[in-house]
N, C-alpha and C positions, 0 to 999 in steps of 0.2 A: 504493499499499500505506500500510497505517497499523496499525502493530504495538505492542503494548502492553508493553514490558520491566519487569523487577523488581529489577534486578541491575547493577550495577557492572560486571561480569563479561562483560557483554553486548558485544559490539565492536561500537561505534557506526562504525568505520570500514567497515562492509560496506555498512550501508544504514541509513536512518532510523527511530529507533524513538523511541515515546513515553513517559518515564519514568513508571511508576505512581505516584501521590500520593492517591490514594482511598481510607486507610485509614479508616475510621469511628470508629475510637477507642472502641472498647466500654469499659463503666464498671466489666464484672465481672473479677477476676483471673483467672478460671476461666474467659475464652474463649479458651482454647488455639488458638493459629495464626489468629487474626480477621485477622491482614495477609492469610495467604496465601488464606482464606476470601473476604476482600474482591477481593481479587486475580483470583479466579475469577468472582466475580459480574460483576464489570465488563466482563471478557473475554468471558461469556457473555450479558449482557443490554445492552451498549454495542454498539448497531448500527455506530458510528461506526468501530468497531475492526475489522480483519478478521486479525488473527494476534496472537497471544501466542508471547513468547521468554523463559526466564527459567533460573535456576541448577537443579544438582543438589549444593546443596552442605550443605543441611540437611534435617531431618525435615520442618520445616514446607514447605520447595519440593520434597521429594521426590515429594507428596501430590498436587500441583497437574496433574503430564500427565494421572493417571487420572481424575481429574473433569472435567478437558476434553477427554475421549476421544470426547462422542457429538459435537463440534459440527466443521462443516465447515469452520471457519476454521482459518487456517497455526498451528501450533502448535510448539514446540519448546523440547526441553530440553538446555543445555549443561551438560555435566559439568565440574567444576571440580575443578585438583588441590590438594592439601593440602600438596605440594612445591612448592618455586620451584628447582629444580635443571634442569639442562638435560633430562633425563628429564621435567621436568613440562614447562617450554618446549615440545619438540618434541608431546609428548600434548596441550597444549591448541591447539597451530599445527594440528593434523589435525582437531580437534573445531571449532574457527574454519572450515578449509575446506568441513567437512563442513554446516557452517549455511549458509555461503554458497551452496551448490549447493541445500540444500534451498529457500531464500528461490527462487533461480534456478526451479527446477523448478515450486514451487508459485506462482508469480506470473509465471511465464513470461517473464521477464527477463533481460537479459544483463549480469552485473554484471563489467565487464571491468578489467582490472587498474589501467587508469590511471585510472578512476574512482575504484577504492579509493584509489589515490596520492593524488589530488585530496582525497579527502575527510581521509585521513591528514595532510596539512600543514596542511588546515583545522583540524582538530582538535587539531593540536600549537601552532598559534595561540590557540585558545579555550583550552586548558589553560594555556597558559604566561600570558597575561591573568589566568586565574581563580587562578593562584600568585602572581601579582603584588600581588592584592587579600587573598588570604591574607595575605600574609606582612605587611602592615599591617594587621589586621583591628583592633588595640586602637584607630585612628584613625579605624573606620569604623563604621555604624550596623551591628550584627549581622543585625538584623532585617532589615532592608533588603537588604543583601547576601546572605542565604540567600533570603529570597523571589525575589530577582531570579536566582537560580541555579536554585530551583523552574520560576519561567517559562519560562527558557533550556531547560531539558532537555523542556519540552511540545510544544517546536518542532521542525521539520525543522532539520538544520543550515545550512542555506544562508540561514537565516532568524533565526537566533537573536541575539540580543542580549547583550552583556556587562553585568551590573550595574554602576551606578555608584553606590553607597550615599552620603548623606551622612555628616559627622562626626557621632561619637558622644561621650559624654562619659567623657573621657580619665582624667578622675581618680575614675572608680568604681572598686569592689572587682574585681582583675582574675580573669576564672574560666575555665576549660577544660572542654567538654565533651567528655563520651563517650558515645557511640551509634551505632545506623544510621542509617537514612535518616530525617529529623524531619518525618513527616508533620503533627505537630500546630502548625503554625504559632504559635499562640497563646501557647505556651510561651516564646517569644520577646520577645513583647511584655511579658510578666510579669518576665521577667529584665532585659531595659532599663528599666521604671519601676520596679523596685527599685533601681535605681542600679549594675547591675553591669556589667562592661564584660568581654564575651567577648573573649580573646586568643588562642582556640585550638581545635580542636577534632578530634576523628578520625572525623565523621562521612563516610558514604559519599559525599554531593555535596560535599564541602568539602575536609576537611583530606585524605581520600584522594583525591578528583578531582588537588587542587594537587599531590600529591605522583609522580603518574606521570612519568614519563622519555618526553622526544620519541620517537615511533615512525620508525623509520627505513624509506626508500623503496627503499631497492636491497638488492640480495638476497631472499631468500627472504619473499616480502611478509605471509606469514601467522606465520611463525615471529617475522618483527618486532612484529607486532601482538600476540602472544601473550607477548612479551617486556616490551611498554608494558605491555601490562594486569596481567601478575603483578608490574611493579616497583611497583605502588600500594603502601601502606601494607594489611597483612594483613587480611582479614577473621576474625575468631573462626571463621565457619566452616570457616577453612583448620586449625583446632585447634594453632596457634604462638602461643600465650598470653606467651611470653618473649618474643618480638621484639615484639608489640604493645606489650609492657611497657614494653620498652625503650627505644625511640621514643619513646613516648608521654610516660614520666616525664623523658627528657633534652629533650623539646621544654616540661614544664611548669618546670623548674628554668629553663631560658635564657630563660623569658618571667615568670620570677618571678611566678609563678599563685600564687593566696591561696586558691582554692578550687576542687573538681572537682565536675561536676553531673551525673550519671546520667542518662539520657533513656531513660526503661524504658517501651514505649508497649503495654503489656498484652499481648503475646504472648510466644512465645518467644524469649527475648534473652538470646543468648551474652555480651553485654558486661558481663552481669551477674556474670560469674565473674571480671572485672578487680575488681570492687568494695572484694574484701577487702584488696588489694594499695595 
């Protein structure tokens, strides 16, 4: 199987997925939902992918399933809870179980719990290494770090390689990045060539990935996965801007940040709502 995923809410503990990075960066601000449309296009036109899994978390992602309705590829949409309490954890656990069963039914495979536990342990180790890199970003080349993560997320779990970025200009102006998955990698070169030193972010593939708590392997495996995924720094699509701002501002102050850069990539971007604060 080769499944293209669109979100950090997709449970990697269940099976391998390839993270979508194919946004074409349209030049018109009116290119609404360009990110979702490029994802749809890749699923429909790239024969190397036989499946798609994506969240049901915002207007852009809600439309995807209807556009993919005519394909015979595996298509699955995961509802994402806006809450983070026990009700939300139990609800999302049920959705993760349903996703696992849908994968098994479509591909004719048996994803045994022991396989899920092995994947949990591997992901815990991977995320711990990412966390260690993130905590020392000010000493690393940020462009090498993030490109390495993108390359990692595009490979199966057992083939993933943790990036080993070189040193950066530690004397540069300390900045913090706000945004979703950064598909326009050229932005990174512009930042570093301008003498900026990225010391933190809340990107899906970086700060939020590093914030995930380790997943337990004992007890209810689906509830454990749910708790781990929902422990990550919140997405704006979960409609809790107060928590996002509190955590971001705390890190910004602790790291003595001198500037905040918003990465708006020409599509419906709820991170923009944080800009005024």
